[in-house]
Biotite code that builds the C-alpha atoms (Angstrom):
import biotite.structure as struc

atoms = struc.array([
    struc.Atom([180.318, 52.451, 126.441], chain_id="A", res_id=1, res_name="VAL", atom_name="CA", element="C"),
    struc.Atom([183.823, 53.019, 127.644], chain_id="A", res_id=2, res_name="THR", atom_name="CA", element="C"),
    struc.Atom([185.680, 56.296, 127.495], chain_id="A", res_id=3, res_name="GLU", atom_name="CA", element="C"),
    struc.Atom([188.458, 56.733, 125.046], chain_id="A", res_id=4, res_name="LYS", atom_name="CA", element="C"),
    struc.Atom([191.844, 58.038, 126.366], chain_id="A", res_id=5, res_name="PRO", atom_name="CA", element="C"),
    struc.Atom([192.172, 61.739, 125.436], chain_id="A", res_id=6, res_name="GLY", atom_name="CA", element="C"),
    struc.Atom([192.992, 65.149, 126.901], chain_id="A", res_id=7, res_name="LYS", atom_name="CA", element="C"),
    struc.Atom([191.212, 66.166, 130.018], chain_id="A", res_id=8, res_name="ALA", atom_name="CA", element="C"),
    struc.Atom([190.744, 69.584, 128.785], chain_id="A", res_id=9, res_name="LYS", atom_name="CA", element="C"),
    struc.Atom([189.268, 71.376, 125.956], chain_id="A", res_id=10, res_name="LEU", atom_name="CA", element="C"),
    struc.Atom([191.351, 73.999, 123.991], chain_id="A", res_id=11, res_name="THR", atom_name="CA", element="C"),
    struc.Atom([190.220, 76.883, 122.297], chain_id="A", res_id=12, res_name="LEU", atom_name="CA", element="C"),
    struc.Atom([189.924, 75.332, 119.084], chain_id="A", res_id=13, res_name="THR", atom_name="CA", element="C"),
    struc.Atom([187.771, 72.554, 120.730], chain_id="A", res_id=14, res_name="ASP", atom_name="CA", element="C"),
    struc.Atom([185.328, 75.229, 122.261], chain_id="A", res_id=15, res_name="ALA", atom_name="CA", element="C"),
    struc.Atom([184.771, 76.245, 118.548], chain_id="A", res_id=16, res_name="LYS", atom_name="CA", element="C"),
    struc.Atom([183.339, 72.789, 117.852], chain_id="A", res_id=17, res_name="LYS", atom_name="CA", element="C"),
    struc.Atom([179.675, 72.010, 118.823], chain_id="A", res_id=18, res_name="ILE", atom_name="CA", element="C"),
    struc.Atom([178.730, 68.864, 120.146], chain_id="A", res_id=19, res_name="PHE", atom_name="CA", element="C"),
    struc.Atom([176.824, 66.325, 118.262], chain_id="A", res_id=20, res_name="ALA", atom_name="CA", element="C"),
    struc.Atom([175.921, 62.782, 117.851], chain_id="A", res_id=21, res_name="LEU", atom_name="CA", element="C"),
    struc.Atom([179.037, 60.624, 116.089], chain_id="A", res_id=22, res_name="PRO", atom_name="CA", element="C"),
    struc.Atom([178.063, 59.423, 112.667], chain_id="A", res_id=23, res_name="GLN", atom_name="CA", element="C"),
    struc.Atom([180.633, 56.592, 113.150], chain_id="A", res_id=24, res_name="GLU", atom_name="CA", element="C"),
    struc.Atom([182.502, 55.055, 115.852], chain_id="A", res_id=25, res_name="GLU", atom_name="CA", element="C"),
    struc.Atom([186.379, 56.544, 116.155], chain_id="A", res_id=26, res_name="SER", atom_name="CA", element="C"),
    struc.Atom([189.372, 55.655, 117.900], chain_id="A", res_id=27, res_name="ASP", atom_name="CA", element="C"),
    struc.Atom([190.834, 59.210, 117.197], chain_id="A", res_id=28, res_name="LYS", atom_name="CA", element="C"),
    struc.Atom([191.254, 61.599, 119.864], chain_id="A", res_id=29, res_name="THR", atom_name="CA", element="C"),
    struc.Atom([189.862, 64.997, 119.886], chain_id="A", res_id=30, res_name="LEU", atom_name="CA", element="C"),
    struc.Atom([193.338, 66.434, 118.492], chain_id="A", res_id=31, res_name="GLU", atom_name="CA", element="C"),
    struc.Atom([193.381, 64.021, 115.891], chain_id="A", res_id=32, res_name="GLU", atom_name="CA", element="C"),
    struc.Atom([189.701, 64.416, 114.504], chain_id="A", res_id=33, res_name="GLN", atom_name="CA", element="C"),
    struc.Atom([189.181, 66.964, 111.568], chain_id="A", res_id=34, res_name="SER", atom_name="CA", element="C"),
    struc.Atom([185.247, 67.141, 112.157], chain_id="A", res_id=35, res_name="TYR", atom_name="CA", element="C"),
    struc.Atom([183.376, 70.534, 113.114], chain_id="A", res_id=36, res_name="PRO", atom_name="CA", element="C"),
    struc.Atom([182.006, 68.542, 115.872], chain_id="A", res_id=37, res_name="THR", atom_name="CA", element="C"),
    struc.Atom([182.624, 66.628, 118.796], chain_id="A", res_id=38, res_name="PHE", atom_name="CA", element="C"),
    struc.Atom([180.970, 64.133, 121.144], chain_id="A", res_id=39, res_name="GLU", atom_name="CA", element="C"),
    struc.Atom([180.552, 64.650, 124.972], chain_id="A", res_id=40, res_name="GLN", atom_name="CA", element="C"),
    struc.Atom([182.087, 62.499, 127.097], chain_id="A", res_id=41, res_name="MET", atom_name="CA", element="C"),
    struc.Atom([179.608, 59.923, 128.830], chain_id="A", res_id=42, res_name="ASP", atom_name="CA", element="C"),
    struc.Atom([180.320, 61.026, 132.231], chain_id="A", res_id=43, res_name="ALA", atom_name="CA", element="C"),
    struc.Atom([179.232, 64.731, 130.908], chain_id="A", res_id=44, res_name="GLN", atom_name="CA", element="C"),
    struc.Atom([176.055, 64.090, 128.927], chain_id="A", res_id=45, res_name="LYS", atom_name="CA", element="C"),
    struc.Atom([173.695, 64.174, 131.501], chain_id="A", res_id=46, res_name="GLY", atom_name="CA", element="C"),
    struc.Atom([174.824, 67.420, 132.899], chain_id="A", res_id=47, res_name="ARG", atom_name="CA", element="C"),
    struc.Atom([175.041, 68.949, 129.786], chain_id="A", res_id=48, res_name="THR", atom_name="CA", element="C"),
    struc.Atom([171.734, 67.763, 128.956], chain_id="A", res_id=49, res_name="ALA", atom_name="CA", element="C"),
    struc.Atom([170.121, 68.801, 131.883], chain_id="A", res_id=50, res_name="ARG", atom_name="CA", element="C"),
    struc.Atom([171.948, 72.331, 131.412], chain_id="A", res_id=51, res_name="CYS", atom_name="CA", element="C"),
    struc.Atom([170.674, 72.743, 127.873], chain_id="A", res_id=52, res_name="LEU", atom_name="CA", element="C"),
    struc.Atom([166.889, 71.427, 128.985], chain_id="A", res_id=53, res_name="LEU", atom_name="CA", element="C"),
    struc.Atom([166.932, 73.866, 131.683], chain_id="A", res_id=54, res_name="TYR", atom_name="CA", element="C"),
    struc.Atom([168.369, 76.996, 129.592], chain_id="A", res_id=55, res_name="PHE", atom_name="CA", element="C"),
    struc.Atom([165.683, 76.055, 126.629], chain_id="A", res_id=56, res_name="TYR", atom_name="CA", element="C"),
    struc.Atom([162.742, 75.904, 128.924], chain_id="A", res_id=57, res_name="LEU", atom_name="CA", element="C"),
    struc.Atom([163.973, 79.325, 130.890], chain_id="A", res_id=58, res_name="ARG", atom_name="CA", element="C"),
    struc.Atom([164.808, 81.461, 127.753], chain_id="A", res_id=59, res_name="TYR", atom_name="CA", element="C"),
    struc.Atom([162.974, 80.114, 124.768], chain_id="A", res_id=60, res_name="TYR", atom_name="CA", element="C"),
    struc.Atom([160.808, 83.171, 124.546], chain_id="A", res_id=61, res_name="VAL", atom_name="CA", element="C"),
    struc.Atom([163.685, 85.508, 124.302], chain_id="A", res_id=62, res_name="GLN", atom_name="CA", element="C"),
    struc.Atom([165.687, 85.815, 121.450], chain_id="A", res_id=63, res_name="ASN", atom_name="CA", element="C"),
    struc.Atom([168.890, 84.867, 122.400], chain_id="A", res_id=64, res_name="VAL", atom_name="CA", element="C"),
    struc.Atom([169.831, 82.746, 119.386], chain_id="A", res_id=65, res_name="ARG", atom_name="CA", element="C"),
    struc.Atom([172.028, 84.173, 116.605], chain_id="A", res_id=66, res_name="GLN", atom_name="CA", element="C"),
    struc.Atom([170.896, 84.635, 112.896], chain_id="A", res_id=67, res_name="ASP", atom_name="CA", element="C"),
    struc.Atom([173.153, 81.339, 112.038], chain_id="A", res_id=68, res_name="THR", atom_name="CA", element="C"),
    struc.Atom([171.286, 79.197, 114.644], chain_id="A", res_id=69, res_name="PHE", atom_name="CA", element="C"),
    struc.Atom([169.766, 76.153, 112.975], chain_id="A", res_id=70, res_name="ASP", atom_name="CA", element="C"),
    struc.Atom([166.594, 75.114, 115.544], chain_id="A", res_id=71, res_name="LYS", atom_name="CA", element="C"),
    struc.Atom([166.108, 71.930, 113.728], chain_id="A", res_id=72, res_name="ASN", atom_name="CA", element="C"),
    struc.Atom([169.726, 70.847, 113.470], chain_id="A", res_id=73, res_name="ASN", atom_name="CA", element="C"),
    struc.Atom([170.717, 71.836, 116.945], chain_id="A", res_id=74, res_name="PHE", atom_name="CA", element="C"),
    struc.Atom([167.707, 71.526, 119.139], chain_id="A", res_id=75, res_name="TRP", atom_name="CA", element="C"),
    struc.Atom([164.851, 69.549, 117.662], chain_id="A", res_id=76, res_name="VAL", atom_name="CA", element="C"),
    struc.Atom([166.856, 66.595, 116.237], chain_id="A", res_id=77, res_name="SER", atom_name="CA", element="C"),
    struc.Atom([168.552, 66.173, 119.460], chain_id="A", res_id=78, res_name="LYS", atom_name="CA", element="C"),
    struc.Atom([165.645, 66.415, 122.033], chain_id="A", res_id=79, res_name="VAL", atom_name="CA", element="C"),
    struc.Atom([165.337, 62.610, 122.378], chain_id="A", res_id=80, res_name="PRO", atom_name="CA", element="C"),
    struc.Atom([168.925, 62.492, 122.563], chain_id="A", res_id=81, res_name="THR", atom_name="CA", element="C"),
    struc.Atom([169.194, 65.197, 125.651], chain_id="A", res_id=82, res_name="PHE", atom_name="CA", element="C"),
    struc.Atom([166.196, 63.187, 127.197], chain_id="A", res_id=83, res_name="ILE", atom_name="CA", element="C"),
    struc.Atom([168.369, 59.926, 127.236], chain_id="A", res_id=84, res_name="LYS", atom_name="CA", element="C"),
    struc.Atom([171.627, 61.697, 128.246], chain_id="A", res_id=85, res_name="TRP", atom_name="CA", element="C"),
    struc.Atom([169.831, 63.161, 131.179], chain_id="A", res_id=86, res_name="SER", atom_name="CA", element="C"),
    struc.Atom([167.645, 60.066, 132.564], chain_id="A", res_id=87, res_name="GLU", atom_name="CA", element="C"),
    struc.Atom([170.014, 56.973, 131.467], chain_id="A", res_id=88, res_name="GLN", atom_name="CA", element="C"),
    struc.Atom([173.274, 57.719, 130.428], chain_id="A", res_id=89, res_name="THR", atom_name="CA", element="C"),
    struc.Atom([174.687, 60.140, 133.253], chain_id="A", res_id=90, res_name="ASP", atom_name="CA", element="C"),
    struc.Atom([172.066, 60.189, 135.715], chain_id="A", res_id=91, res_name="VAL", atom_name="CA", element="C"),
    struc.Atom([171.775, 62.800, 138.736], chain_id="A", res_id=92, res_name="ILE", atom_name="CA", element="C"),
    struc.Atom([174.115, 62.252, 141.502], chain_id="A", res_id=93, res_name="ASN", atom_name="CA", element="C"),
    struc.Atom([174.859, 64.006, 144.945], chain_id="A", res_id=94, res_name="ASP", atom_name="CA", element="C"),
    struc.Atom([177.442, 66.335, 142.804], chain_id="A", res_id=95, res_name="VAL", atom_name="CA", element="C"),
    struc.Atom([174.705, 67.831, 140.769], chain_id="A", res_id=96, res_name="ASP", atom_name="CA", element="C"),
    struc.Atom([172.224, 68.246, 143.853], chain_id="A", res_id=97, res_name="ARG", atom_name="CA", element="C"),
    struc.Atom([174.835, 69.738, 145.593], chain_id="A", res_id=98, res_name="LYS", atom_name="CA", element="C"),
    struc.Atom([175.565, 72.449, 142.661], chain_id="A", res_id=99, res_name="ARG", atom_name="CA", element="C"),
    struc.Atom([171.912, 72.824, 142.301], chain_id="A", res_id=100, res_name="ASN", atom_name="CA", element="C"),
    struc.Atom([171.533, 73.982, 145.975], chain_id="A", res_id=101, res_name="ASP", atom_name="CA", element="C"),
    struc.Atom([174.750, 76.320, 145.708], chain_id="A", res_id=102, res_name="LEU", atom_name="CA", element="C"),
    struc.Atom([173.277, 77.951, 142.625], chain_id="A", res_id=103, res_name="VAL", atom_name="CA", element="C"),
    struc.Atom([169.798, 78.234, 144.488], chain_id="A", res_id=104, res_name="PHE", atom_name="CA", element="C"),
    struc.Atom([171.608, 80.083, 147.354], chain_id="A", res_id=105, res_name="LYS", atom_name="CA", element="C"),
    struc.Atom([173.715, 82.363, 145.176], chain_id="A", res_id=106, res_name="LYS", atom_name="CA", element="C"),
    struc.Atom([171.002, 82.946, 142.220], chain_id="A", res_id=107, res_name="GLN", atom_name="CA", element="C"),
    struc.Atom([167.718, 82.218, 143.821], chain_id="A", res_id=108, res_name="GLY", atom_name="CA", element="C"),
    struc.Atom([166.564, 79.736, 141.214], chain_id="A", res_id=109, res_name="ASN", atom_name="CA", element="C"),
    struc.Atom([167.068, 75.831, 140.575], chain_id="A", res_id=110, res_name="ARG", atom_name="CA", element="C"),
    struc.Atom([167.645, 73.440, 137.618], chain_id="A", res_id=111, res_name="ASN", atom_name="CA", element="C"),
    struc.Atom([164.006, 71.649, 137.507], chain_id="A", res_id=112, res_name="PRO", atom_name="CA", element="C"),
    struc.Atom([165.640, 68.815, 135.477], chain_id="A", res_id=113, res_name="PHE", atom_name="CA", element="C"),
    struc.Atom([167.939, 68.004, 138.596], chain_id="A", res_id=114, res_name="ILE", atom_name="CA", element="C"),
    struc.Atom([165.001, 68.338, 141.411], chain_id="A", res_id=115, res_name="ASP", atom_name="CA", element="C"),
    struc.Atom([162.900, 65.982, 139.093], chain_id="A", res_id=116, res_name="ILE", atom_name="CA", element="C"),
    struc.Atom([165.042, 63.669, 137.399], chain_id="A", res_id=117, res_name="PRO", atom_name="CA", element="C"),
    struc.Atom([162.492, 62.524, 134.787], chain_id="A", res_id=118, res_name="ASN", atom_name="CA", element="C"),
    struc.Atom([160.906, 66.136, 133.970], chain_id="A", res_id=119, res_name="LEU", atom_name="CA", element="C"),
    struc.Atom([162.118, 65.979, 130.213], chain_id="A", res_id=120, res_name="ALA", atom_name="CA", element="C"),
    struc.Atom([160.352, 62.824, 130.136], chain_id="A", res_id=121, res_name="SER", atom_name="CA", element="C"),
    struc.Atom([157.029, 64.365, 132.025], chain_id="A", res_id=122, res_name="ILE", atom_name="CA", element="C"),
    struc.Atom([157.100, 67.311, 129.752], chain_id="A", res_id=123, res_name="ILE", atom_name="CA", element="C"),
    struc.Atom([157.955, 65.158, 126.697], chain_id="A", res_id=124, res_name="GLY", atom_name="CA", element="C"),
    struc.Atom([159.490, 65.469, 123.545], chain_id="A", res_id=125, res_name="GLU", atom_name="CA", element="C"),
    struc.Atom([156.879, 67.077, 121.463], chain_id="A", res_id=126, res_name="ASN", atom_name="CA", element="C"),
    struc.Atom([156.662, 70.256, 124.059], chain_id="A", res_id=127, res_name="VAL", atom_name="CA", element="C"),
    struc.Atom([160.574, 70.394, 124.334], chain_id="A", res_id=128, res_name="LEU", atom_name="CA", element="C"),
    struc.Atom([160.453, 70.504, 120.415], chain_id="A", res_id=129, res_name="GLU", atom_name="CA", element="C"),
    struc.Atom([158.407, 73.346, 119.728], chain_id="A", res_id=130, res_name="THR", atom_name="CA", element="C"),
    struc.Atom([159.052, 77.170, 119.941], chain_id="A", res_id=131, res_name="GLU", atom_name="CA", element="C"),
])
C-alpha cells in the first residue's frame, strides 16, 4: 500500500474526526473527504495502535470514557486491526525504542507493546476485547 499525497499536518477540523478503517478505497485527500472519520497513514498505524493498546491496558479499570463512548464501535471491533497494525503494518523501529527510553527516564514507565513487539498477540484478542 502506498501513501496518498496529502497534507503533512492535521487541522482542528481533522482532530474532531476519529480514525477508522475505510469502507472503500478513496483517492480523496483529507480536505476533500466529508466522512466523520479518517484512516491513519500506514507509517503511523503501529505507533497509534501501540499507544491505544497501552492506554487501554493501563487505564481500563478507571472510568476515563465519556458517556457517548461506544466501546464496541471504537475498541472491540478494532482490536484485531490494532494488533495487525502494531505487529505487521508499522513495526517497531529505533525511533519507537528511543522514545520509549526517553519516556521511561522522564516518567518512570514504559510501553510494554514496544518492549515486547508481539505482546498483543501473546495477550490475545479475547483478553484485549474484554473490560
